[in-house]
A tleap script that builds the chain and sets N, CA, C and O, in Angstrom:
source leaprc.protein.ff14SB
mol = sequence {
  NMET ARG LEU VAL CYS ASN ARG VAL ILE ASP
  VAL LYS LYS LYS LEU GLN VAL SER LEU LYS
  THR GLU ASN MET LEU LYS SER ILE ALA ASP
  ASN ILE LYS MET ALA ARG GLU ARG ARG SER
  ILE LYS VAL THR GLU LEU ALA SER ARG ILE
  GLY VAL ASP ARG GLY THR ILE ILE ARG LEU
  GLU LYS GLY ALA SER THR VAL SER LEU GLY
  LEU TYR LEU GLU VAL LEU ASN HIE LEU ASN
  LEU LEU GLU GLY GLN ASP VAL VAL THR LYS
  PRO SER ASN ASP VAL GLY ALA LEU SER GLU
  GLN ILE ARG LYS ILE ARG SER LYS LYS ARG
  LYS LYS VAL SER SER LEU PRO ASP ASP LEU
  SER LEU ASP CPHE
}
set mol.1.N position { 8.212 -39.683 3.865 }
set mol.1.CA position { 8.433 -40.228 2.654 }
set mol.1.C position { 8.166 -41.846 2.915 }
set mol.1.O position { 8.347 -42.353 4.023 }
set mol.2.N position { 7.749 -42.532 1.848 }
set mol.2.CA position { 7.636 -43.943 2.010 }
set mol.2.C position { 7.980 -44.635 0.839 }
set mol.2.O position { 7.572 -44.197 -0.236 }
set mol.3.N position { 8.737 -45.751 0.887 }
set mol.3.CA position { 9.144 -46.503 -0.142 }
set mol.3.C position { 8.030 -47.584 -0.541 }
set mol.3.O position { 7.640 -48.441 0.252 }
set mol.4.N position { 7.524 -47.443 -1.955 }
set mol.4.CA position { 6.515 -48.428 -2.336 }
set mol.4.C position { 6.982 -48.978 -3.645 }
set mol.4.O position { 7.201 -48.208 -4.580 }
set mol.5.N position { 7.151 -50.297 -3.765 }
set mol.5.CA position { 7.617 -50.972 -5.011 }
set mol.5.C position { 8.821 -50.421 -5.541 }
set mol.5.O position { 8.915 -50.293 -6.762 }
set mol.6.N position { 9.873 -50.033 -4.694 }
set mol.6.CA position { 11.010 -49.528 -5.132 }
set mol.6.C position { 10.949 -47.965 -5.558 }
set mol.6.O position { 11.865 -47.440 -6.191 }
set mol.7.N position { 9.871 -47.323 -5.179 }
set mol.7.CA position { 9.616 -45.910 -5.691 }
set mol.7.C position { 9.424 -45.166 -4.401 }
set mol.7.O position { 8.754 -45.697 -3.515 }
set mol.8.N position { 9.923 -44.052 -4.233 }
set mol.8.CA position { 9.766 -43.149 -3.025 }
set mol.8.C position { 8.416 -42.299 -3.392 }
set mol.8.O position { 8.323 -41.631 -4.422 }
set mol.9.N position { 7.528 -42.398 -2.545 }
set mol.9.CA position { 6.286 -41.495 -2.561 }
set mol.9.C position { 6.311 -40.592 -1.325 }
set mol.9.O position { 6.486 -41.038 -0.191 }
set mol.10.N position { 6.137 -39.369 -1.594 }
set mol.10.CA position { 6.020 -38.381 -0.552 }
set mol.10.C position { 4.540 -38.275 -0.023 }
set mol.10.O position { 3.606 -37.758 -0.637 }
set mol.11.N position { 4.494 -38.808 1.124 }
set mol.11.CA position { 3.183 -38.833 1.744 }
set mol.11.C position { 3.084 -37.659 2.676 }
set mol.11.O position { 3.826 -37.558 3.653 }
set mol.12.N position { 2.059 -36.671 2.336 }
set mol.12.CA position { 1.872 -35.479 3.202 }
set mol.12.C position { 0.650 -35.971 4.016 }
set mol.12.O position { -0.264 -36.634 3.528 }
set mol.13.N position { 0.733 -35.561 5.360 }
set mol.13.CA position { -0.410 -35.581 6.221 }
set mol.13.C position { -1.299 -34.389 5.998 }
set mol.13.O position { -0.849 -33.245 6.076 }
set mol.14.N position { -2.490 -34.632 5.737 }
set mol.14.CA position { -3.615 -33.519 5.761 }
set mol.14.C position { -3.724 -32.865 7.203 }
set mol.14.O position { -3.926 -33.541 8.211 }
set mol.15.N position { -3.586 -31.629 7.206 }
set mol.15.CA position { -3.818 -30.846 8.386 }
set mol.15.C position { -5.303 -30.994 8.797 }
set mol.15.O position { -6.216 -30.644 8.049 }
set mol.16.N position { -5.487 -31.500 9.951 }
set mol.16.CA position { -6.944 -31.515 10.467 }
set mol.16.C position { -7.333 -30.268 11.197 }
set mol.16.O position { -6.702 -30.060 12.233 }
set mol.17.N position { -8.176 -29.466 10.885 }
set mol.17.CA position { -8.638 -28.285 11.487 }
set mol.17.C position { -10.010 -28.273 11.939 }
set mol.17.O position { -10.884 -28.875 11.315 }
set mol.18.N position { -10.245 -27.613 12.999 }
set mol.18.CA position { -11.734 -27.536 13.548 }
set mol.18.C position { -12.603 -26.908 12.541 }
set mol.18.O position { -12.196 -26.186 11.630 }
set mol.19.N position { -13.876 -27.242 12.774 }
set mol.19.CA position { -15.144 -26.778 12.037 }
set mol.19.C position { -14.972 -25.171 12.036 }
set mol.19.O position { -15.115 -24.477 11.029 }
set mol.20.N position { -14.684 -24.749 13.161 }
set mol.20.CA position { -14.802 -23.170 13.308 }
set mol.20.C position { -13.643 -22.645 12.407 }
set mol.20.O position { -13.853 -21.697 11.651 }
set mol.21.N position { -12.468 -23.225 12.473 }
set mol.21.CA position { -11.303 -22.799 11.636 }
set mol.21.C position { -11.633 -23.021 10.097 }
set mol.21.O position { -11.332 -22.211 9.220 }
set mol.22.N position { -12.195 -24.050 9.917 }
set mol.22.CA position { -12.752 -24.346 8.356 }
set mol.22.C position { -13.534 -23.354 7.842 }
set mol.22.O position { -13.303 -22.824 6.755 }
set mol.23.N position { -14.559 -23.037 8.645 }
set mol.23.CA position { -15.526 -21.874 8.407 }
set mol.23.C position { -14.909 -20.513 8.150 }
set mol.23.O position { -15.210 -19.752 7.231 }
set mol.24.N position { -13.993 -20.318 9.105 }
set mol.24.CA position { -13.393 -18.910 8.855 }
set mol.24.C position { -12.531 -18.818 7.641 }
set mol.24.O position { -12.521 -17.772 6.992 }
set mol.25.N position { -11.761 -19.909 7.270 }
set mol.25.CA position { -10.985 -19.932 6.216 }
set mol.25.C position { -11.929 -19.822 4.978 }
set mol.25.O position { -11.643 -19.048 4.065 }
set mol.26.N position { -13.080 -20.611 4.942 }
set mol.26.CA position { -14.006 -20.463 3.690 }
set mol.26.C position { -14.421 -18.970 3.624 }
set mol.26.O position { -14.428 -18.389 2.539 }
set mol.27.N position { -14.768 -18.345 4.775 }
set mol.27.CA position { -15.239 -17.030 4.791 }
set mol.27.C position { -14.206 -16.054 4.207 }
set mol.27.O position { -14.482 -15.224 3.341 }
set mol.28.N position { -12.897 -16.239 4.799 }
set mol.28.CA position { -11.759 -15.309 4.012 }
set mol.28.C position { -11.548 -15.651 2.600 }
set mol.28.O position { -11.373 -14.765 1.763 }
set mol.29.N position { -11.559 -16.976 2.281 }
set mol.29.CA position { -11.430 -17.391 0.840 }
set mol.29.C position { -12.591 -16.733 -0.058 }
set mol.29.O position { -12.374 -16.215 -1.153 }
set mol.30.N position { -13.785 -16.820 0.522 }
set mol.30.CA position { -14.923 -16.176 -0.327 }
set mol.30.C position { -14.765 -14.615 -0.621 }
set mol.30.O position { -15.040 -14.038 -1.673 }
set mol.31.N position { -14.322 -14.138 0.409 }
set mol.31.CA position { -13.962 -12.736 0.440 }
set mol.31.C position { -12.860 -12.351 -0.513 }
set mol.31.O position { -13.022 -11.427 -1.311 }
set mol.32.N position { -11.912 -12.937 -0.456 }
set mol.32.CA position { -10.829 -12.892 -1.412 }
set mol.32.C position { -11.331 -12.988 -2.806 }
set mol.32.O position { -11.118 -12.064 -3.591 }
set mol.33.N position { -11.973 -14.031 -3.155 }
set mol.33.CA position { -12.390 -14.283 -4.489 }
set mol.33.C position { -13.342 -13.143 -4.944 }
set mol.33.O position { -13.323 -12.714 -6.098 }
set mol.34.N position { -14.199 -12.662 -3.955 }
set mol.34.CA position { -15.143 -11.701 -4.453 }
set mol.34.C position { -14.277 -10.325 -4.607 }
set mol.34.O position { -14.653 -9.510 -5.449 }
set mol.35.N position { -13.200 -10.068 -3.863 }
set mol.35.CA position { -12.558 -8.928 -4.085 }
set mol.35.C position { -11.559 -9.067 -5.418 }
set mol.35.O position { -11.270 -8.074 -6.086 }
set mol.36.N position { -11.154 -10.160 -5.675 }
set mol.36.CA position { -10.464 -10.331 -6.997 }
set mol.36.C position { -11.434 -10.210 -8.231 }
set mol.36.O position { -11.108 -9.588 -9.241 }
set mol.37.N position { -12.497 -10.767 -8.103 }
set mol.37.CA position { -13.532 -10.548 -9.271 }
set mol.37.C position { -13.972 -9.159 -9.351 }
set mol.37.O position { -14.165 -8.640 -10.450 }
set mol.38.N position { -14.131 -8.565 -8.330 }
set mol.38.CA position { -14.554 -6.993 -8.343 }
set mol.38.C position { -13.582 -6.265 -9.193 }
set mol.38.O position { -13.967 -5.438 -10.020 }
set mol.39.N position { -12.255 -6.569 -8.999 }
set mol.39.CA position { -11.149 -5.801 -9.523 }
set mol.39.C position { -11.007 -6.390 -11.066 }
set mol.39.O position { -10.214 -5.865 -11.848 }
set mol.40.N position { -11.731 -7.380 -11.401 }
set mol.40.CA position { -11.640 -7.854 -12.727 }
set mol.40.C position { -10.167 -8.621 -13.011 }
set mol.40.O position { -9.658 -8.643 -14.131 }
set mol.41.N position { -9.647 -9.160 -11.987 }
set mol.41.CA position { -8.345 -9.772 -12.029 }
set mol.41.C position { -8.613 -11.324 -12.319 }
set mol.41.O position { -9.385 -11.891 -11.545 }
set mol.42.N position { -8.120 -11.963 -13.226 }
set mol.42.CA position { -8.327 -13.316 -13.405 }
set mol.42.C position { -7.259 -14.028 -12.597 }
set mol.42.O position { -6.231 -13.445 -12.250 }
set mol.43.N position { -7.562 -15.543 -12.245 }
set mol.43.CA position { -6.834 -16.229 -11.422 }
set mol.43.C position { -5.590 -16.409 -11.971 }
set mol.43.O position { -4.655 -16.353 -11.173 }
set mol.44.N position { -5.291 -16.645 -13.316 }
set mol.44.CA position { -3.968 -16.692 -13.794 }
set mol.44.C position { -3.103 -15.356 -13.565 }
set mol.44.O position { -1.899 -15.419 -13.319 }
set mol.45.N position { -3.754 -14.232 -13.655 }
set mol.45.CA position { -3.181 -13.102 -13.532 }
set mol.45.C position { -2.633 -12.894 -12.032 }
set mol.45.O position { -1.478 -12.562 -11.768 }
set mol.46.N position { -3.439 -13.092 -11.288 }
set mol.46.CA position { -3.005 -12.944 -9.726 }
set mol.46.C position { -1.931 -14.035 -9.374 }
set mol.46.O position { -1.025 -13.866 -8.558 }
set mol.47.N position { -2.127 -15.027 -10.006 }
set mol.47.CA position { -1.032 -16.248 -9.530 }
set mol.47.C position { 0.191 -15.738 -10.186 }
set mol.47.O position { 1.235 -15.790 -9.537 }
set mol.48.N position { 0.208 -15.230 -11.441 }
set mol.48.CA position { 1.497 -14.698 -11.938 }
set mol.48.C position { 2.205 -13.499 -11.236 }
set mol.48.O position { 3.422 -13.350 -11.125 }
set mol.49.N position { 1.252 -12.697 -10.796 }
set mol.49.CA position { 1.830 -11.417 -10.031 }
set mol.49.C position { 2.473 -11.980 -8.744 }
set mol.49.O position { 3.496 -11.437 -8.328 }
set mol.50.N position { 1.953 -13.009 -8.100 }
set mol.50.CA position { 2.452 -13.457 -6.864 }
set mol.50.C position { 3.610 -14.526 -6.994 }
set mol.50.O position { 4.457 -14.740 -6.127 }
set mol.51.N position { 3.522 -15.087 -8.070 }
set mol.51.CA position { 4.646 -16.118 -8.249 }
set mol.51.C position { 4.176 -17.528 -7.991 }
set mol.51.O position { 5.009 -18.404 -7.756 }
set mol.52.N position { 2.764 -17.817 -8.027 }
set mol.52.CA position { 2.355 -19.340 -7.755 }
set mol.52.C position { 1.635 -19.876 -9.001 }
set mol.52.O position { 1.352 -19.142 -9.948 }
set mol.53.N position { 1.399 -20.964 -8.968 }
set mol.53.CA position { 0.618 -21.451 -10.113 }
set mol.53.C position { -0.847 -21.290 -9.796 }
set mol.53.O position { -1.279 -21.135 -8.653 }
set mol.54.N position { -1.688 -21.345 -11.050 }
set mol.54.CA position { -3.158 -21.179 -11.024 }
set mol.54.C position { -3.873 -21.925 -9.995 }
set mol.54.O position { -4.732 -21.402 -9.285 }
set mol.55.N position { -3.497 -23.220 -9.910 }
set mol.55.CA position { -4.036 -24.121 -9.007 }
set mol.55.C position { -4.056 -23.698 -7.538 }
set mol.55.O position { -5.022 -23.902 -6.803 }
set mol.56.N position { -2.795 -23.027 -7.117 }
set mol.56.CA position { -2.643 -22.666 -5.882 }
set mol.56.C position { -3.787 -21.530 -5.492 }
set mol.56.O position { -4.484 -21.624 -4.482 }
set mol.57.N position { -3.862 -20.589 -6.318 }
set mol.57.CA position { -4.970 -19.572 -6.109 }
set mol.57.C position { -6.263 -20.025 -6.011 }
set mol.57.O position { -7.075 -19.556 -5.213 }
set mol.58.N position { -6.570 -21.205 -7.036 }
set mol.58.CA position { -7.942 -21.838 -6.720 }
set mol.58.C position { -8.081 -22.563 -5.500 }
set mol.58.O position { -9.148 -22.479 -4.892 }
set mol.59.N position { -7.087 -23.310 -5.028 }
set mol.59.CA position { -7.135 -23.890 -3.661 }
set mol.59.C position { -7.341 -22.729 -2.449 }
set mol.59.O position { -8.081 -22.862 -1.474 }
set mol.60.N position { -6.643 -21.759 -2.706 }
set mol.60.CA position { -6.771 -20.607 -1.670 }
set mol.60.C position { -8.137 -20.032 -1.695 }
set mol.60.O position { -8.641 -19.751 -0.608 }
set mol.61.N position { -8.768 -19.831 -2.719 }
set mol.61.CA position { -10.131 -19.492 -2.856 }
set mol.61.C position { -11.135 -20.371 -2.561 }
set mol.61.O position { -12.311 -20.008 -2.592 }
set mol.62.N position { -10.795 -21.533 -2.265 }
set mol.62.CA position { -11.671 -22.444 -1.695 }
set mol.62.C position { -11.391 -22.699 -0.228 }
set mol.62.O position { -12.013 -23.597 0.338 }
set mol.63.N position { -10.619 -22.072 0.338 }
set mol.63.CA position { -10.311 -22.007 1.860 }
set mol.63.C position { -9.433 -23.258 2.127 }
set mol.63.O position { -9.601 -23.767 3.236 }
set mol.64.N position { -8.573 -23.813 1.350 }
set mol.64.CA position { -7.790 -24.859 1.758 }
set mol.64.C position { -6.855 -24.629 2.871 }
set mol.64.O position { -6.018 -23.728 2.810 }
set mol.65.N position { -6.960 -25.359 3.816 }
set mol.65.CA position { -6.148 -25.208 4.988 }
set mol.65.C position { -4.545 -25.544 4.846 }
set mol.65.O position { -3.733 -25.258 5.726 }
set mol.66.N position { -4.216 -26.177 3.640 }
set mol.66.CA position { -2.910 -26.424 3.309 }
set mol.66.C position { -2.069 -25.203 2.573 }
set mol.66.O position { -0.867 -25.270 2.315 }
set mol.67.N position { -2.866 -24.155 2.304 }
set mol.67.CA position { -2.129 -22.981 1.765 }
set mol.67.C position { -1.610 -22.201 2.940 }
set mol.67.O position { -2.248 -22.107 3.988 }
set mol.68.N position { -0.412 -21.632 2.737 }
set mol.68.CA position { 0.234 -21.028 3.813 }
set mol.68.C position { -0.462 -19.586 4.032 }
set mol.68.O position { -1.035 -18.889 3.194 }
set mol.69.N position { -0.255 -19.361 5.318 }
set mol.69.CA position { -0.721 -18.059 5.732 }
set mol.69.C position { -0.023 -16.931 5.162 }
set mol.69.O position { -0.633 -15.906 4.858 }
set mol.70.N position { 1.241 -17.063 4.997 }
set mol.70.CA position { 1.866 -16.136 4.054 }
set mol.70.C position { 1.405 -15.901 2.673 }
set mol.70.O position { 1.634 -14.847 2.080 }
set mol.71.N position { 0.697 -16.977 2.122 }
set mol.71.CA position { 0.138 -16.752 0.761 }
set mol.71.C position { -1.067 -16.010 0.981 }
set mol.71.O position { -1.353 -15.072 0.236 }
set mol.72.N position { -1.838 -16.366 1.991 }
set mol.72.CA position { -3.131 -15.616 2.006 }
set mol.72.C position { -2.859 -14.159 2.329 }
set mol.72.O position { -3.662 -13.338 1.886 }
set mol.73.N position { -1.730 -13.697 3.111 }
set mol.73.CA position { -1.433 -12.346 3.410 }
set mol.73.C position { -0.911 -11.614 2.127 }
set mol.73.O position { -1.127 -10.414 1.959 }
set mol.74.N position { -0.271 -12.319 1.296 }
set mol.74.CA position { 0.350 -11.875 0.042 }
set mol.74.C position { -0.755 -11.530 -0.910 }
set mol.74.O position { -0.743 -10.560 -1.668 }
set mol.75.N position { -1.709 -12.414 -0.801 }
set mol.75.CA position { -2.930 -12.098 -1.803 }
set mol.75.C position { -3.699 -10.962 -1.385 }
set mol.75.O position { -4.092 -10.128 -2.201 }
set mol.76.N position { -3.953 -10.880 -0.063 }
set mol.76.CA position { -4.624 -9.588 0.460 }
set mol.76.C position { -3.717 -8.393 0.215 }
set mol.76.O position { -4.229 -7.296 -0.008 }
set mol.77.N position { -2.451 -8.539 0.244 }
set mol.77.CA position { -1.585 -7.343 -0.118 }
set mol.77.C position { -1.845 -7.045 -1.580 }
set mol.77.O position { -2.153 -5.907 -1.935 }
set mol.78.N position { -1.731 -8.021 -2.409 }
set mol.78.CA position { -1.975 -7.613 -3.900 }
set mol.78.C position { -3.182 -6.918 -4.197 }
set mol.78.O position { -3.186 -6.007 -5.025 }
set mol.79.N position { -4.337 -7.320 -3.510 }
set mol.79.CA position { -5.615 -6.824 -3.456 }
set mol.79.C position { -5.930 -5.508 -2.740 }
set mol.79.O position { -7.051 -5.000 -2.707 }
set mol.80.N position { -4.822 -5.007 -2.165 }
set mol.80.CA position { -4.807 -3.891 -1.317 }
set mol.80.C position { -5.874 -4.069 -0.154 }
set mol.80.O position { -6.682 -3.170 0.077 }
set mol.81.N position { -5.856 -5.161 0.515 }
set mol.81.CA position { -6.739 -5.470 1.572 }
set mol.81.C position { -5.972 -5.852 3.042 }
set mol.81.O position { -6.545 -6.267 4.049 }
set mol.82.N position { -4.847 -5.654 2.920 }
set mol.82.CA position { -3.959 -6.036 3.985 }
set mol.82.C position { -3.968 -4.938 5.156 }
set mol.82.O position { -3.678 -5.211 6.320 }
set mol.83.N position { -4.304 -3.778 4.744 }
set mol.83.CA position { -4.539 -2.743 5.886 }
set mol.83.C position { -5.527 -3.094 6.785 }
set mol.83.O position { -6.623 -3.484 6.382 }
set mol.84.N position { -5.233 -2.989 8.080 }
set mol.84.CA position { -6.369 -3.267 9.129 }
set mol.84.C position { -6.369 -4.890 9.501 }
set mol.84.O position { -7.020 -5.308 10.459 }
set mol.85.N position { -5.679 -5.650 8.761 }
set mol.85.CA position { -5.717 -7.053 9.238 }
set mol.85.C position { -4.989 -7.358 10.478 }
set mol.85.O position { -5.184 -8.454 11.002 }
set mol.86.N position { -4.091 -6.437 11.062 }
set mol.86.CA position { -3.378 -6.706 11.971 }
set mol.86.C position { -4.233 -6.384 13.384 }
set mol.86.O position { -3.750 -6.634 14.488 }
set mol.87.N position { -5.370 -5.882 13.228 }
set mol.87.CA position { -6.383 -5.792 14.169 }
set mol.87.C position { -6.716 -7.087 15.044 }
set mol.87.O position { -6.852 -7.147 16.266 }
set mol.88.N position { -6.804 -8.017 14.181 }
set mol.88.CA position { -7.130 -9.429 14.557 }
set mol.88.C position { -6.134 -10.006 15.673 }
set mol.88.O position { -6.489 -10.721 16.611 }
set mol.89.N position { -4.862 -9.586 15.420 }
set mol.89.CA position { -3.846 -10.103 16.290 }
set mol.89.C position { -3.249 -9.115 17.392 }
set mol.89.O position { -2.398 -9.486 18.200 }
set mol.90.N position { -3.714 -7.965 17.354 }
set mol.90.CA position { -3.301 -6.942 18.376 }
set mol.90.C position { -3.543 -7.480 19.765 }
set mol.90.O position { -4.627 -8.002 20.026 }
set mol.91.N position { -2.513 -7.371 20.740 }
set mol.91.CA position { -2.598 -7.795 22.070 }
set mol.91.C position { -3.769 -7.094 22.760 }
set mol.91.O position { -4.487 -7.675 23.575 }
set mol.92.N position { -3.924 -5.847 22.404 }
set mol.92.CA position { -4.937 -5.073 23.160 }
set mol.92.C position { -6.323 -5.588 22.779 }
set mol.92.O position { -7.262 -5.230 23.491 }
set mol.93.N position { -6.547 -6.352 21.786 }
set mol.93.CA position { -7.852 -6.945 21.139 }
set mol.93.C position { -7.867 -8.367 21.700 }
set mol.93.O position { -8.871 -9.001 21.373 }
set mol.94.N position { -7.100 -8.929 22.369 }
set mol.94.CA position { -7.037 -10.312 22.800 }
set mol.94.C position { -7.939 -10.425 24.124 }
set mol.94.O position { -7.365 -10.379 25.212 }
set mol.95.N position { -9.251 -10.562 24.070 }
set mol.95.CA position { -10.112 -10.605 25.075 }
set mol.95.C position { -9.830 -11.845 26.144 }
set mol.95.O position { -9.934 -11.739 27.366 }
set mol.96.N position { -9.524 -12.811 25.557 }
set mol.96.CA position { -9.224 -13.991 26.292 }
set mol.96.C position { -8.025 -13.802 27.156 }
set mol.96.O position { -8.130 -14.219 28.309 }
set mol.97.N position { -6.891 -13.239 26.794 }
set mol.97.CA position { -5.823 -12.956 27.537 }
set mol.97.C position { -6.013 -11.750 28.452 }
set mol.97.O position { -5.278 -11.728 29.439 }
set mol.98.N position { -6.844 -10.776 28.299 }
set mol.98.CA position { -7.105 -9.858 29.141 }
set mol.98.C position { -8.011 -10.390 30.325 }
set mol.98.O position { -7.982 -9.916 31.461 }
set mol.99.N position { -8.794 -11.404 29.927 }
set mol.99.CA position { -9.663 -11.907 30.965 }
set mol.99.C position { -8.843 -12.774 31.919 }
set mol.99.O position { -9.123 -12.857 33.115 }
set mol.100.N position { -7.948 -13.337 31.422 }
set mol.100.CA position { -7.034 -14.287 32.220 }
set mol.100.C position { -6.222 -13.435 33.065 }
set mol.100.O position { -6.038 -13.772 34.234 }
set mol.101.N position { -5.675 -12.283 32.568 }
set mol.101.CA position { -4.858 -11.322 33.515 }
set mol.101.C position { -5.744 -10.872 34.607 }
set mol.101.O position { -5.340 -10.887 35.770 }
set mol.102.N position { -6.867 -10.493 34.310 }
set mol.102.CA position { -7.791 -9.882 35.376 }
set mol.102.C position { -8.051 -11.108 36.370 }
set mol.102.O position { -8.046 -10.835 37.571 }
set mol.103.N position { -8.267 -12.368 36.005 }
set mol.103.CA position { -8.560 -13.403 36.766 }
set mol.103.C position { -7.303 -13.709 37.735 }
set mol.103.O position { -7.547 -14.080 38.883 }
set mol.104.N position { -6.055 -13.574 37.336 }
set mol.104.CA position { -4.908 -13.750 37.976 }
set mol.104.C position { -4.753 -12.702 39.036 }
set mol.104.O position { -4.373 -13.055 40.152 }
set mol.105.N position { -5.053 -11.259 38.747 }
set mol.105.CA position { -4.848 -10.289 39.664 }
set mol.105.C position { -5.907 -10.379 40.780 }
set mol.105.O position { -5.675 -9.992 41.926 }
set mol.106.N position { -7.012 -10.878 40.413 }
set mol.106.CA position { -8.160 -10.929 41.457 }
set mol.106.C position { -7.762 -12.080 42.410 }
set mol.106.O position { -7.903 -11.949 43.626 }
set mol.107.N position { -7.257 -13.226 41.848 }
set mol.107.CA position { -6.785 -14.483 42.636 }
set mol.107.C position { -5.612 -13.980 43.565 }
set mol.107.O position { -5.605 -14.366 44.734 }
set mol.108.N position { -4.635 -13.151 43.111 }
set mol.108.CA position { -3.565 -12.798 43.952 }
set mol.108.C position { -4.164 -11.921 45.196 }
set mol.108.O position { -3.807 -12.100 46.361 }
set mol.109.N position { -5.025 -11.049 44.826 }
set mol.109.CA position { -5.615 -10.140 45.871 }
set mol.109.C position { -6.336 -11.001 46.917 }
set mol.109.O position { -6.260 -10.680 48.103 }
set mol.110.N position { -6.964 -11.974 46.569 }
set mol.110.CA position { -7.674 -12.894 47.507 }
set mol.110.C position { -6.871 -13.500 48.356 }
set mol.110.O position { -7.152 -13.513 49.555 }
set mol.111.N position { -5.654 -14.145 47.832 }
set mol.111.CA position { -4.591 -14.804 48.586 }
set mol.111.C position { -4.041 -13.753 49.504 }
set mol.111.O position { -3.970 -14.104 50.682 }
set mol.112.N position { -3.664 -12.624 49.238 }
set mol.112.CA position { -3.156 -11.625 50.118 }
set mol.112.C position { -3.952 -11.357 51.328 }
set mol.112.O position { -3.530 -11.277 52.482 }
set mol.113.N position { -5.344 -11.212 50.844 }
set mol.113.CA position { -6.259 -10.808 52.154 }
set mol.113.C position { -6.341 -12.163 52.953 }
set mol.113.O position { -6.230 -12.077 54.176 }
set mol.114.N position { -6.526 -13.425 52.381 }
set mol.114.CA position { -6.684 -14.617 53.234 }
set mol.114.C position { -5.401 -15.068 53.965 }
set mol.114.O position { -5.468 -15.838 54.923 }
set mol.115.N position { -4.322 -14.617 53.536 }
set mol.115.CA position { -3.108 -14.854 54.407 }
set mol.115.C position { -2.771 -13.856 55.509 }
set mol.115.O position { -1.699 -13.890 56.114 }
set mol.116.N position { -3.734 -12.965 55.741 }
set mol.116.CA position { -3.392 -11.995 56.977 }
set mol.116.C position { -3.675 -12.749 58.219 }
set mol.116.O position { -4.675 -13.466 58.272 }
set mol.117.N position { -2.863 -12.636 59.222 }
set mol.117.CA position { -3.064 -13.420 60.516 }
set mol.117.C position { -4.465 -12.943 61.063 }
set mol.117.O position { -5.009 -11.852 60.888 }
set mol.118.N position { -4.931 -14.097 61.807 }
set mol.118.CA position { -6.188 -13.663 62.377 }
set mol.118.C position { -6.214 -12.696 63.748 }
set mol.118.O position { -7.187 -12.050 64.138 }
set mol.119.N position { -5.104 -12.752 64.278 }
set mol.119.CA position { -4.943 -11.789 65.420 }
set mol.119.C position { -4.263 -10.543 64.995 }
set mol.119.O position { -3.562 -9.896 65.773 }
set mol.120.N position { -4.443 -10.246 63.911 }
set mol.120.CA position { -4.068 -8.925 63.549 }
set mol.120.C position { -4.812 -7.829 63.953 }
set mol.120.O position { -5.974 -7.708 63.566 }
set mol.121.N position { -4.203 -6.875 64.807 }
set mol.121.CA position { -4.977 -5.702 65.341 }
set mol.121.C position { -4.266 -4.416 64.705 }
set mol.121.O position { -3.058 -4.405 64.472 }
set mol.122.N position { -4.969 -3.516 64.488 }
set mol.122.CA position { -4.556 -2.252 64.110 }
set mol.122.C position { -4.724 -1.198 64.989 }
set mol.122.O position { -5.869 -0.939 65.360 }
set mol.123.N position { -3.691 -0.474 65.431 }
set mol.123.CA position { -3.992 0.620 66.554 }
set mol.123.C position { -3.723 2.027 65.816 }
set mol.123.O position { -2.690 2.241 65.181 }
set mol.124.N position { -4.584 2.801 65.942 }
set mol.124.CA position { -4.319 4.158 65.439 }
set mol.124.C position { -4.381 5.150 66.550 }
set mol.124.O position { -4.185 6.344 66.323 }
savepdb mol mol.pdb
quit
């Protein structure tokens, strides 16, 4: 908040998102809008069902990064599109983390092999 001319003005910082994130939000928003229109649900009707104002749904359908994730999920739930969304966040589908785990395991194996003494002899 900031004091200007004896008035308190709430100054919100706009979230800066990457272009990739912005494009994904826009894609999700477009899909939500299309799903709502296919069901012949008006913006005001959806807003009323969820308990937000019409402007919030309009911002959501434009892909605004200031709309909460909870609201995006609630809209998907009301449109019966929430099933299957957990696939995105399942740990078994996190290719980046799995690759990192493999890299660490391989690194540990290399360290074990390289730490063997040079004069190691095996007698059988």
